[in-house]
All heavy atoms as TSV, in Angstrom:
chain	resi	resn	atom	element	x	y	z
A	1	MET	N	N	100.017	107.529	82.024
A	1	MET	CA	C	100.304	106.452	82.953
A	1	MET	C	C	101.206	107.154	84.094
A	1	MET	O	O	101.894	108.042	83.810
A	1	MET	CB	C	101.153	105.306	82.348
A	1	MET	CG	C	100.435	104.595	81.264
A	1	MET	SD	S	99.165	103.596	81.961
A	1	MET	CE	C	98.502	102.898	80.458
A	2	LEU	N	N	100.958	106.643	85.204
A	2	LEU	CA	C	101.821	106.962	86.396
A	2	LEU	C	C	102.184	105.680	87.168
A	2	LEU	O	O	101.344	104.854	87.466
A	2	LEU	CB	C	101.045	107.918	87.372
A	2	LEU	CG	C	101.616	108.208	88.695
A	2	LEU	CD1	C	102.848	109.073	88.559
A	2	LEU	CD2	C	100.582	108.980	89.528
A	3	PHE	N	N	103.444	105.616	87.488
A	3	PHE	CA	C	103.962	104.411	88.267
A	3	PHE	C	C	104.662	104.935	89.355
A	3	PHE	O	O	105.501	105.886	89.299
A	3	PHE	CB	C	104.933	103.529	87.400
A	3	PHE	CG	C	104.189	102.912	86.208
A	3	PHE	CD1	C	104.185	103.483	84.945
A	3	PHE	CD2	C	103.643	101.657	86.358
A	3	PHE	CE1	C	103.615	102.965	83.838
A	3	PHE	CE2	C	102.948	101.122	85.296
A	3	PHE	CZ	C	103.018	101.757	84.045
A	4	THR	N	N	104.457	104.443	90.581
A	4	THR	CA	C	105.252	104.725	91.719
A	4	THR	C	C	106.054	103.547	92.288
A	4	THR	O	O	105.605	102.366	92.002
A	4	THR	CB	C	104.357	105.318	92.904
A	4	THR	OG1	O	103.416	104.242	93.451
A	4	THR	CG2	C	103.402	106.471	92.444
A	5	ASP	N	N	106.976	103.820	93.089
A	5	ASP	CA	C	107.722	102.804	93.660
A	5	ASP	C	C	108.499	103.393	94.925
A	5	ASP	O	O	109.063	104.568	94.856
A	5	ASP	CB	C	108.812	102.287	92.664
A	5	ASP	CG	C	109.634	101.124	93.293
A	5	ASP	OD1	O	109.160	100.086	93.478
A	5	ASP	OD2	O	110.922	101.451	93.479
A	6	ILE	N	N	108.532	102.652	96.053
A	6	ILE	CA	C	109.348	103.158	97.191
A	6	ILE	C	C	110.708	102.611	97.010
A	6	ILE	O	O	110.899	101.374	97.119
A	6	ILE	CB	C	108.667	102.610	98.501
A	6	ILE	CG1	C	107.169	103.197	98.602
A	6	ILE	CG2	C	109.446	103.114	99.734
A	6	ILE	CD1	C	106.426	102.695	99.761
A	7	GLU	N	N	111.662	103.624	96.860
A	7	GLU	CA	C	112.963	103.223	96.599
A	7	GLU	C	C	113.646	102.619	97.991
A	7	GLU	O	O	113.397	103.097	99.049
A	7	GLU	CB	C	113.806	104.589	96.360
A	7	GLU	CG	C	115.241	104.200	95.960
A	7	GLU	CD	C	115.958	105.528	95.453
A	7	GLU	OE1	O	115.335	106.487	95.094
A	7	GLU	OE2	O	117.154	105.511	95.540
A	8	GLY	N	N	114.325	101.516	97.628
A	8	GLY	CA	C	114.947	100.742	98.867
A	8	GLY	C	C	113.927	100.042	99.740
A	8	GLY	O	O	114.340	99.695	100.791
A	9	SER	N	N	112.825	99.749	99.225
A	9	SER	CA	C	111.789	99.124	100.082
A	9	SER	C	C	112.119	97.697	100.536
A	9	SER	O	O	111.794	97.366	101.670
A	9	SER	CB	C	110.492	99.114	99.282
A	9	SER	OG	O	110.578	98.195	98.202
A	10	THR	N	N	112.838	96.984	99.799
A	10	THR	CA	C	113.235	95.561	100.240
A	10	THR	C	C	113.997	95.689	101.441
A	10	THR	O	O	113.817	95.004	102.419
A	10	THR	CB	C	114.008	94.842	99.081
A	10	THR	OG1	O	113.136	94.767	97.936
A	10	THR	CG2	C	114.373	93.501	99.514
A	11	ARG	N	N	115.093	96.562	101.390
A	11	ARG	CA	C	115.886	96.722	102.709
A	11	ARG	C	C	115.087	97.144	103.898
A	11	ARG	O	O	115.155	96.744	104.997
A	11	ARG	CB	C	117.040	97.695	102.359
A	11	ARG	CG	C	118.011	98.006	103.506
A	11	ARG	CD	C	118.959	98.970	103.100
A	11	ARG	NE	N	118.499	100.184	102.527
A	11	ARG	CZ	C	117.920	101.250	103.199
A	11	ARG	NH1	N	117.741	101.190	104.512
A	11	ARG	NH2	N	117.429	102.278	102.449
A	12	LEU	N	N	114.197	98.128	103.606
A	12	LEU	CA	C	113.341	98.754	104.574
A	12	LEU	C	C	112.416	97.698	105.245
A	12	LEU	O	O	112.258	97.604	106.439
A	12	LEU	CB	C	112.549	100.030	104.121
A	12	LEU	CG	C	113.382	101.123	103.722
A	12	LEU	CD1	C	112.610	102.229	103.058
A	12	LEU	CD2	C	113.969	101.804	104.997
A	13	TRP	N	N	111.730	96.800	104.338
A	13	TRP	CA	C	110.932	95.786	104.850
A	13	TRP	C	C	111.774	94.798	105.748
A	13	TRP	O	O	111.251	94.414	106.814
A	13	TRP	CB	C	110.314	94.904	103.721
A	13	TRP	CG	C	109.077	95.503	103.137
A	13	TRP	CD1	C	108.957	96.107	101.820
A	13	TRP	CD2	C	107.798	95.589	103.764
A	13	TRP	NE1	N	107.680	96.471	101.709
A	13	TRP	CE2	C	106.939	96.252	102.844
A	13	TRP	CE3	C	107.343	95.142	104.993
A	13	TRP	CZ2	C	105.662	96.496	103.164
A	13	TRP	CZ3	C	105.954	95.468	105.348
A	13	TRP	CH2	C	105.232	96.062	104.404
A	14	GLU	N	N	112.983	94.519	105.375
A	14	GLU	CA	C	113.848	93.604	106.253
A	14	GLU	C	C	114.274	94.261	107.598
A	14	GLU	O	O	114.286	93.623	108.484
A	14	GLU	CB	C	115.113	93.271	105.570
A	14	GLU	CG	C	114.766	92.361	104.197
A	14	GLU	CD	C	115.957	92.149	103.287
A	14	GLU	OE1	O	117.119	92.741	103.582
A	14	GLU	OE2	O	115.893	91.405	102.406
A	15	GLN	N	N	114.547	95.495	107.459
A	15	GLN	CA	C	114.956	96.218	108.793
A	15	GLN	C	C	113.896	96.705	109.647
A	15	GLN	O	O	114.055	96.732	110.804
A	15	GLN	CB	C	115.895	97.302	108.323
A	15	GLN	CG	C	117.188	97.026	107.714
A	15	GLN	CD	C	118.006	98.148	107.187
A	15	GLN	OE1	O	117.546	99.331	107.171
A	15	GLN	NE2	N	119.235	97.868	106.767
A	16	GLU	N	N	112.800	97.254	109.036
A	16	GLU	CA	C	111.761	97.769	109.871
A	16	GLU	C	C	110.372	97.432	109.313
A	16	GLU	O	O	109.582	98.419	108.756
A	16	GLU	CB	C	111.927	99.352	109.860
A	16	GLU	CG	C	113.314	99.674	110.357
A	16	GLU	CD	C	113.263	100.819	111.304
A	16	GLU	OE1	O	112.322	101.015	112.043
A	16	GLU	OE2	O	114.242	101.557	111.317
A	17	PRO	N	N	109.915	96.171	109.378
A	17	PRO	CA	C	108.707	95.891	108.792
A	17	PRO	C	C	107.447	96.539	109.362
A	17	PRO	O	O	106.576	96.856	108.535
A	17	PRO	CB	C	108.579	94.311	109.016
A	17	PRO	CG	C	109.553	94.081	110.217
A	17	PRO	CD	C	110.603	95.142	110.130
A	18	GLU	N	N	107.349	96.851	110.637
A	18	GLU	CA	C	106.245	97.638	111.099
A	18	GLU	C	C	106.118	99.045	110.650
A	18	GLU	O	O	105.070	99.506	110.317
A	18	GLU	CB	C	106.306	97.638	112.669
A	18	GLU	CG	C	106.076	96.264	113.303
A	18	GLU	CD	C	104.728	95.577	112.910
A	18	GLU	OE1	O	103.623	96.286	112.868
A	18	GLU	OE2	O	104.720	94.397	112.555
A	19	ARG	N	N	107.257	99.667	110.580
A	19	ARG	CA	C	107.233	101.081	110.002
A	19	ARG	C	C	106.962	101.045	108.531
A	19	ARG	O	O	106.286	101.985	108.015
A	19	ARG	CB	C	108.692	101.682	110.183
A	19	ARG	CG	C	108.824	102.021	111.734
A	19	ARG	CD	C	110.123	102.801	111.961
A	19	ARG	NE	N	110.010	104.060	111.324
A	19	ARG	CZ	C	111.088	104.883	111.054
A	19	ARG	NH1	N	112.291	104.483	111.478
A	19	ARG	NH2	N	111.017	105.980	110.548
A	20	MET	N	N	107.413	100.091	107.803
A	20	MET	CA	C	107.020	99.911	106.412
A	20	MET	C	C	105.609	99.638	106.140
A	20	MET	O	O	105.057	100.222	105.145
A	20	MET	CB	C	107.970	98.844	105.751
A	20	MET	CG	C	109.234	99.257	105.147
A	20	MET	SD	S	109.156	100.610	103.948
A	20	MET	CE	C	108.437	99.860	102.548
A	21	ARG	N	N	105.079	98.842	107.008
A	21	ARG	CA	C	103.576	98.638	106.885
A	21	ARG	C	C	102.812	100.108	106.882
A	21	ARG	O	O	101.944	100.247	106.009
A	21	ARG	CB	C	103.033	97.718	107.943
A	21	ARG	CG	C	102.609	96.471	107.386
A	21	ARG	CD	C	102.056	95.557	108.558
A	21	ARG	NE	N	102.702	94.213	108.295
A	21	ARG	CZ	C	103.749	93.733	108.905
A	21	ARG	NH1	N	104.390	94.494	109.752
A	21	ARG	NH2	N	104.254	92.628	108.643
A	22	ALA	N	N	103.180	100.808	107.806
A	22	ALA	CA	C	102.544	102.131	107.972
A	22	ALA	C	C	102.865	103.035	106.915
A	22	ALA	O	O	101.987	103.676	106.303
A	22	ALA	CB	C	102.940	102.765	109.313
A	23	ALA	N	N	104.110	102.964	106.448
A	23	ALA	CA	C	104.595	103.865	105.321
A	23	ALA	C	C	103.859	103.475	104.062
A	23	ALA	O	O	103.421	104.320	103.262
A	23	ALA	CB	C	106.099	103.785	105.168
A	24	LEU	N	N	103.743	102.230	103.795
A	24	LEU	CA	C	103.076	101.758	102.624
A	24	LEU	C	C	101.647	102.060	102.592
A	24	LEU	O	O	101.088	102.505	101.541
A	24	LEU	CB	C	103.209	100.250	102.471
A	24	LEU	CG	C	102.551	99.613	101.100
A	24	LEU	CD1	C	103.227	100.139	99.888
A	24	LEU	CD2	C	102.856	98.069	101.143
A	25	ALA	N	N	100.948	101.977	103.723
A	25	ALA	CA	C	99.615	102.371	103.890
A	25	ALA	C	C	99.375	103.868	103.489
A	25	ALA	O	O	98.484	104.363	102.828
A	25	ALA	CB	C	98.938	102.054	105.218
A	26	CYS	N	N	100.252	104.555	104.016
A	26	CYS	CA	C	100.284	106.096	103.843
A	26	CYS	C	C	100.508	106.386	102.372
A	26	CYS	O	O	99.881	107.151	101.680
A	26	CYS	CB	C	101.319	106.696	104.669
A	26	CYS	SG	S	101.360	108.537	104.566
A	27	HIS	N	N	101.600	105.654	101.793
A	27	HIS	CA	C	101.883	105.910	100.295
A	27	HIS	C	C	100.587	105.611	99.435
A	27	HIS	O	O	100.349	106.374	98.555
A	27	HIS	CB	C	103.035	104.992	99.918
A	27	HIS	CG	C	103.208	104.811	98.515
A	27	HIS	ND1	N	102.545	103.798	97.826
A	27	HIS	CD2	C	103.925	105.388	97.585
A	27	HIS	CE1	C	102.947	103.899	96.545
A	27	HIS	NE2	N	103.751	104.916	96.374
A	28	ASP	N	N	99.952	104.477	99.724
A	28	ASP	CA	C	98.844	104.091	98.988
A	28	ASP	C	C	97.686	104.994	99.057
A	28	ASP	O	O	97.026	105.386	98.036
A	28	ASP	CB	C	98.383	102.728	99.304
A	28	ASP	CG	C	99.470	101.518	98.894
A	28	ASP	OD1	O	100.383	101.948	98.158
A	28	ASP	OD2	O	99.245	100.390	99.336
A	29	ALA	N	N	97.420	105.512	100.329
A	29	ALA	CA	C	96.325	106.514	100.470
A	29	ALA	C	C	96.665	107.843	99.818
A	29	ALA	O	O	95.849	108.409	99.157
A	29	ALA	CB	C	96.066	106.684	101.930
A	30	ILE	N	N	97.874	108.285	99.955
A	30	ILE	CA	C	98.287	109.585	99.315
A	30	ILE	C	C	98.122	109.429	97.761
A	30	ILE	O	O	97.660	110.300	97.085
A	30	ILE	CB	C	99.697	110.035	99.755
A	30	ILE	CG1	C	99.719	110.483	101.239
A	30	ILE	CG2	C	100.291	111.125	98.847
A	30	ILE	CD1	C	101.039	110.632	101.759
A	31	THR	N	N	98.620	108.340	97.267
A	31	THR	CA	C	98.691	108.101	95.802
A	31	THR	C	C	97.279	107.995	95.268
A	31	THR	O	O	96.905	108.658	94.295
A	31	THR	CB	C	99.418	106.803	95.506
A	31	THR	OG1	O	100.847	106.990	95.941
A	31	THR	CG2	C	99.585	106.699	94.035
A	32	ARG	N	N	96.461	107.251	95.976
A	32	ARG	CA	C	95.077	107.045	95.482
A	32	ARG	C	C	94.308	108.411	95.568
A	32	ARG	O	O	93.550	108.775	94.569
A	32	ARG	CB	C	94.310	106.053	96.325
A	32	ARG	CG	C	92.879	105.725	95.788
A	32	ARG	CD	C	92.303	104.641	96.614
A	32	ARG	NE	N	92.989	103.382	96.416
A	32	ARG	CZ	C	92.871	102.518	95.254
A	32	ARG	NH1	N	92.042	102.949	94.319
A	32	ARG	NH2	N	93.543	101.493	95.187
A	33	ALA	N	N	94.521	109.266	96.488
A	33	ALA	CA	C	93.848	110.511	96.660
A	33	ALA	C	C	94.309	111.447	95.491
A	33	ALA	O	O	93.503	112.057	94.873
A	33	ALA	CB	C	94.168	111.150	97.979
A	34	ALA	N	N	95.627	111.444	95.249
A	34	ALA	CA	C	96.143	112.350	94.103
A	34	ALA	C	C	95.630	111.832	92.761
A	34	ALA	O	O	95.225	112.667	91.940
A	34	ALA	CB	C	97.701	112.214	94.149
A	35	VAL	N	N	95.584	110.578	92.481
A	35	VAL	CA	C	95.065	109.998	91.257
A	35	VAL	C	C	93.699	110.390	91.063
A	35	VAL	O	O	93.203	110.819	90.051
A	35	VAL	CB	C	95.363	108.506	91.206
A	35	VAL	CG1	C	94.572	107.900	89.976
A	35	VAL	CG2	C	96.853	108.159	91.073
A	36	GLU	N	N	92.802	110.080	92.052
A	36	GLU	CA	C	91.390	110.361	91.918
A	36	GLU	C	C	91.134	111.734	91.875
A	36	GLU	O	O	90.117	112.173	91.099
A	36	GLU	CB	C	90.694	109.659	93.137
A	36	GLU	CG	C	90.726	108.188	92.935
A	36	GLU	CD	C	90.205	107.448	94.263
A	36	GLU	OE1	O	89.716	108.105	95.166
A	36	GLU	OE2	O	90.017	106.218	94.072
A	37	ALA	N	N	91.765	112.643	92.534
A	37	ALA	CA	C	91.588	114.111	92.426
A	37	ALA	C	C	91.890	114.665	91.034
A	37	ALA	O	O	91.372	115.712	90.678
A	37	ALA	CB	C	92.451	114.821	93.460
A	38	HIS	N	N	92.623	113.917	90.249
A	38	HIS	CA	C	93.011	114.321	88.941
A	38	HIS	C	C	92.445	113.491	87.905
A	38	HIS	O	O	92.989	113.239	86.744
A	38	HIS	CB	C	94.554	114.498	88.744
A	38	HIS	CG	C	95.079	115.553	89.688
A	38	HIS	ND1	N	95.146	116.863	89.211
A	38	HIS	CD2	C	95.545	115.648	90.866
A	38	HIS	CE1	C	95.645	117.608	90.160
A	38	HIS	NE2	N	95.845	116.852	91.293
A	39	ARG	N	N	91.227	112.870	88.164
A	39	ARG	CA	C	90.473	112.041	87.169
A	39	ARG	C	C	91.185	110.857	86.657
A	39	ARG	O	O	90.929	110.415	85.485
A	39	ARG	CB	C	90.006	112.948	86.005
A	39	ARG	CG	C	89.178	114.101	86.471
A	39	ARG	CD	C	88.608	114.879	85.312
A	39	ARG	NE	N	87.992	116.121	85.824
A	39	ARG	CZ	C	88.219	117.275	85.240
A	39	ARG	NH1	N	88.970	117.335	84.127
A	39	ARG	NH2	N	87.556	118.285	85.783
A	40	GLY	N	N	92.113	110.271	87.461
A	40	GLY	CA	C	92.727	109.048	87.017
A	40	GLY	C	C	92.177	107.827	87.752
A	40	GLY	O	O	91.285	107.996	88.648
A	41	VAL	N	N	92.578	106.701	87.351
A	41	VAL	CA	C	92.112	105.455	88.060
A	41	VAL	C	C	93.392	104.536	88.464
A	41	VAL	O	O	94.305	104.588	87.627
A	41	VAL	CB	C	91.191	104.560	87.221
A	41	VAL	CG1	C	89.861	105.295	86.864
A	41	VAL	CG2	C	91.824	104.245	85.870
A	42	VAL	N	N	93.358	104.095	89.559
A	42	VAL	CA	C	94.436	103.126	89.925
A	42	VAL	C	C	94.146	101.776	89.331
A	42	VAL	O	O	93.079	101.216	89.429
A	42	VAL	CB	C	94.444	102.936	91.480
A	42	VAL	CG1	C	95.471	101.775	91.872
A	42	VAL	CG2	C	94.925	104.242	92.220
A	43	VAL	N	N	95.063	101.295	88.442
A	43	VAL	CA	C	94.977	100.132	87.697
A	43	VAL	C	C	95.361	98.905	88.447
A	43	VAL	O	O	94.650	97.848	88.399
A	43	VAL	CB	C	95.653	100.247	86.374
A	43	VAL	CG1	C	95.694	98.910	85.644
A	43	VAL	CG2	C	95.306	101.364	85.478
A	44	LYS	N	N	96.412	99.103	89.164
A	44	LYS	CA	C	97.009	97.920	89.894
A	44	LYS	C	C	97.951	98.408	91.035
A	44	LYS	O	O	98.634	99.504	90.805
A	44	LYS	CB	C	97.746	97.111	88.985
A	44	LYS	CG	C	98.353	95.825	89.463
A	44	LYS	CD	C	99.074	95.078	88.304
A	44	LYS	CE	C	99.590	93.759	88.742
A	44	LYS	NZ	N	100.245	93.072	87.701
A	45	THR	N	N	97.944	97.813	92.199
A	45	THR	CA	C	99.004	98.003	93.190
A	45	THR	C	C	99.841	96.783	93.109
A	45	THR	O	O	99.378	95.641	93.073
A	45	THR	CB	C	98.328	98.149	94.542
A	45	THR	OG1	O	97.414	97.105	94.895
A	45	THR	CG2	C	97.645	99.479	94.604
A	46	THR	N	N	101.145	97.037	93.291
A	46	THR	CA	C	102.119	95.927	93.229
A	46	THR	C	C	103.081	96.121	94.406
A	46	THR	O	O	104.115	96.754	94.280
A	46	THR	CB	C	102.897	95.919	91.922
A	46	THR	OG1	O	103.497	97.202	91.740
A	46	THR	CG2	C	101.957	95.683	90.699
A	47	GLY	N	N	102.836	95.466	95.462
A	47	GLY	CA	C	103.748	95.450	96.639
A	47	GLY	C	C	103.946	97.001	97.059
A	47	GLY	O	O	103.071	97.515	97.757
A	48	ASP	N	N	104.951	97.556	96.695
A	48	ASP	CA	C	105.273	98.903	97.074
A	48	ASP	C	C	104.989	99.993	95.981
A	48	ASP	O	O	105.562	101.117	96.010
A	48	ASP	CB	C	106.631	99.122	97.655
A	48	ASP	CG	C	107.725	98.939	96.577
A	48	ASP	OD1	O	107.467	98.234	95.635
A	48	ASP	OD2	O	108.800	99.440	96.674
A	49	GLY	N	N	104.313	99.621	94.975
A	49	GLY	CA	C	104.059	100.511	93.871
A	49	GLY	C	C	102.590	100.562	93.404
A	49	GLY	O	O	101.816	99.710	93.831
A	50	VAL	N	N	102.242	101.603	92.678
A	50	VAL	CA	C	100.982	101.800	92.195
A	50	VAL	C	C	101.056	102.117	90.629
A	50	VAL	O	O	102.052	102.814	90.198
A	50	VAL	CB	C	100.242	103.010	92.844
A	50	VAL	CG1	C	98.973	103.385	92.196
A	50	VAL	CG2	C	100.023	102.705	94.312
A	51	HIS	N	N	100.187	101.555	89.877
A	51	HIS	CA	C	100.073	101.866	88.479
A	51	HIS	C	C	98.700	102.541	88.266
A	51	HIS	O	O	97.716	101.976	88.570
A	51	HIS	CB	C	100.149	100.494	87.713
A	51	HIS	CG	C	99.796	100.687	86.194
A	51	HIS	ND1	N	99.496	99.619	85.433
A	51	HIS	CD2	C	99.711	101.714	85.343
A	51	HIS	CE1	C	99.161	99.889	84.271
A	51	HIS	NE2	N	99.295	101.173	84.103
A	52	ALA	N	N	98.821	103.771	87.724
A	52	ALA	CA	C	97.526	104.554	87.514
A	52	ALA	C	C	97.500	105.003	85.988
A	52	ALA	O	O	98.568	105.178	85.403
A	52	ALA	CB	C	97.469	105.734	88.433
A	53	ALA	N	N	96.258	105.252	85.613
A	53	ALA	CA	C	96.078	105.684	84.223
A	53	ALA	C	C	95.168	106.889	84.143
A	53	ALA	O	O	94.292	107.081	85.009
A	53	ALA	CB	C	95.399	104.564	83.366
A	54	PHE	N	N	95.454	107.733	83.107
A	54	PHE	CA	C	94.741	108.977	82.921
A	54	PHE	C	C	94.445	109.143	81.481
A	54	PHE	O	O	95.291	108.794	80.659
A	54	PHE	CB	C	95.562	110.223	83.439
A	54	PHE	CG	C	96.058	110.070	84.808
A	54	PHE	CD1	C	97.130	109.312	85.130
A	54	PHE	CD2	C	95.333	110.839	85.764
A	54	PHE	CE1	C	97.605	109.284	86.586
A	54	PHE	CE2	C	95.764	110.776	87.091
A	54	PHE	CZ	C	96.860	110.048	87.497
A	55	GLU	N	N	93.290	109.749	81.102
A	55	GLU	CA	C	92.948	110.068	79.799
A	55	GLU	C	C	93.713	111.263	79.309
A	55	GLU	O	O	94.094	111.298	78.149
A	55	GLU	CB	C	91.445	110.368	79.668
A	55	GLU	CG	C	90.601	109.055	79.613
A	55	GLU	CD	C	89.133	109.305	79.345
A	55	GLU	OE1	O	88.884	110.204	78.589
A	55	GLU	OE2	O	88.315	108.588	79.913
A	56	ASP	N	N	93.904	112.236	80.145
A	56	ASP	CA	C	94.625	113.446	79.880
A	56	ASP	C	C	95.998	113.462	80.458
A	56	ASP	O	O	96.101	113.385	81.722
A	56	ASP	CB	C	93.805	114.632	80.348
A	56	ASP	CG	C	94.384	116.016	79.876
A	56	ASP	OD1	O	95.545	116.067	79.620
A	56	ASP	OD2	O	93.539	116.959	79.775
A	57	PRO	N	N	97.111	113.615	79.728
A	57	PRO	CA	C	98.424	113.612	80.380
A	57	PRO	C	C	98.594	114.781	81.362
A	57	PRO	O	O	99.356	114.706	82.327
A	57	PRO	CB	C	99.427	113.826	79.161
A	57	PRO	CG	C	98.618	113.999	77.989
A	57	PRO	CD	C	97.031	113.654	78.303
A	58	LEU	N	N	97.863	115.880	81.153
A	58	LEU	CA	C	98.001	117.045	82.133
A	58	LEU	C	C	97.474	116.573	83.492
A	58	LEU	O	O	97.979	116.981	84.558
A	58	LEU	CB	C	97.259	118.195	81.651
A	58	LEU	CG	C	97.974	118.829	80.450
A	58	LEU	CD1	C	97.075	120.148	79.956
A	58	LEU	CD2	C	99.338	119.274	80.664
A	59	ASN	N	N	96.478	115.697	83.531
A	59	ASN	CA	C	95.962	115.132	84.796
A	59	ASN	C	C	96.978	114.301	85.480
A	59	ASN	O	O	97.177	114.286	86.683
A	59	ASN	CB	C	94.637	114.447	84.598
A	59	ASN	CG	C	93.542	115.349	84.318
A	59	ASN	OD1	O	93.489	116.551	84.656
A	59	ASN	ND2	N	92.499	114.881	83.701
A	60	ALA	N	N	97.716	113.560	84.659
A	60	ALA	CA	C	98.820	112.635	85.269
A	60	ALA	C	C	99.873	113.513	85.859
A	60	ALA	O	O	100.456	113.215	86.970
A	60	ALA	CB	C	99.403	111.847	84.138
A	61	ILE	N	N	100.165	114.688	85.201
A	61	ILE	CA	C	101.236	115.557	85.786
A	61	ILE	C	C	100.665	116.229	87.033
A	61	ILE	O	O	101.371	116.323	88.002
A	61	ILE	CB	C	101.544	116.721	84.667
A	61	ILE	CG1	C	102.300	116.039	83.521
A	61	ILE	CG2	C	102.354	117.759	85.382
A	61	ILE	CD1	C	102.511	116.871	82.381
A	62	GLY	N	N	99.490	116.580	87.078
A	62	GLY	CA	C	98.848	117.235	88.267
A	62	GLY	C	C	98.853	116.239	89.401
A	62	GLY	O	O	99.248	116.588	90.582
A	63	ALA	N	N	98.502	114.991	89.141
A	63	ALA	CA	C	98.481	113.888	90.170
A	63	ALA	C	C	99.964	113.756	90.648
A	63	ALA	O	O	100.248	113.570	91.895
A	63	ALA	CB	C	98.037	112.664	89.651
A	64	THR	N	N	100.906	113.730	89.809
A	64	THR	CA	C	102.324	113.574	90.197
A	64	THR	C	C	102.815	114.676	91.095
A	64	THR	O	O	103.410	114.451	92.098
A	64	THR	CB	C	103.223	113.406	88.851
A	64	THR	OG1	O	102.852	112.370	88.144
A	64	THR	CG2	C	104.677	113.267	89.319
A	65	LEU	N	N	102.475	115.926	90.758
A	65	LEU	CA	C	102.884	117.013	91.526
A	65	LEU	C	C	102.213	117.026	92.929
A	65	LEU	O	O	102.806	117.255	93.878
A	65	LEU	CB	C	102.547	118.368	90.885
A	65	LEU	CG	C	103.377	118.626	89.572
A	65	LEU	CD1	C	102.814	119.883	88.840
A	65	LEU	CD2	C	104.780	118.839	89.896
A	66	GLN	N	N	100.879	116.635	92.884
A	66	GLN	CA	C	100.128	116.599	94.246
A	66	GLN	C	C	100.845	115.458	95.073
A	66	GLN	O	O	101.119	115.658	96.296
A	66	GLN	CB	C	98.739	116.217	93.982
A	66	GLN	CG	C	98.058	116.252	95.284
A	66	GLN	CD	C	96.506	115.946	95.105
A	66	GLN	OE1	O	95.971	116.343	94.064
A	66	GLN	NE2	N	95.930	115.292	96.053
A	67	LEU	N	N	101.187	114.399	94.533
A	67	LEU	CA	C	101.879	113.261	95.180
A	67	LEU	C	C	103.204	113.668	95.734
A	67	LEU	O	O	103.502	113.457	96.925
A	67	LEU	CB	C	101.892	112.082	94.351
A	67	LEU	CG	C	102.651	110.843	94.851
A	67	LEU	CD1	C	102.073	110.325	96.097
A	67	LEU	CD2	C	102.660	109.742	93.771
A	68	GLN	N	N	104.020	114.336	94.945
A	68	GLN	CA	C	105.289	114.805	95.379
A	68	GLN	C	C	105.229	115.743	96.553
A	68	GLN	O	O	106.038	115.725	97.538
A	68	GLN	CB	C	106.045	115.362	94.274
A	68	GLN	CG	C	106.540	114.315	93.229
A	68	GLN	CD	C	107.232	114.944	92.046
A	68	GLN	OE1	O	107.024	116.047	91.690
A	68	GLN	NE2	N	108.221	114.106	91.486
A	69	GLN	N	N	104.278	116.666	96.373
A	69	GLN	CA	C	104.192	117.715	97.482
A	69	GLN	C	C	103.684	117.040	98.828
A	69	GLN	O	O	104.154	117.372	99.855
A	69	GLN	CB	C	103.150	118.764	97.076
A	69	GLN	CG	C	103.715	119.657	96.004
A	69	GLN	CD	C	102.748	120.546	95.392
A	69	GLN	OE1	O	101.551	120.509	95.505
A	69	GLN	NE2	N	103.224	121.645	94.711
A	70	ALA	N	N	102.774	116.115	98.697
A	70	ALA	CA	C	102.259	115.273	99.901
A	70	ALA	C	C	103.375	114.608	100.558
A	70	ALA	O	O	103.452	114.539	101.853
A	70	ALA	CB	C	101.110	114.482	99.435
A	71	VAL	N	N	104.161	113.951	99.754
A	71	VAL	CA	C	105.227	113.153	100.352
A	71	VAL	C	C	106.359	114.010	100.950
A	71	VAL	O	O	106.837	113.673	102.031
A	71	VAL	CB	C	105.851	112.232	99.293
A	71	VAL	CG1	C	107.214	111.580	99.767
A	71	VAL	CG2	C	104.890	111.194	98.835
A	72	ALA	N	N	106.553	115.225	100.340
A	72	ALA	CA	C	107.596	116.060	100.900
A	72	ALA	C	C	107.095	116.636	102.305
A	72	ALA	O	O	107.872	116.887	103.259
A	72	ALA	CB	C	107.817	117.345	100.009
């Protein structure tokens, strides 16, 4: 399993909703690409988070590393 969450998103939505819309779209696209590249499936999106599942835990780790590098 892989779960993501944008830290401090409630405050960011209140302060900069337009920027958060764009950031959330970017987060979701980057996350989906990393999950699919490592043979996972997005189970659910929840506001500012994604829940993904993998058959092989090494694929989950690979997706996590790809996601972290993309965000950095």
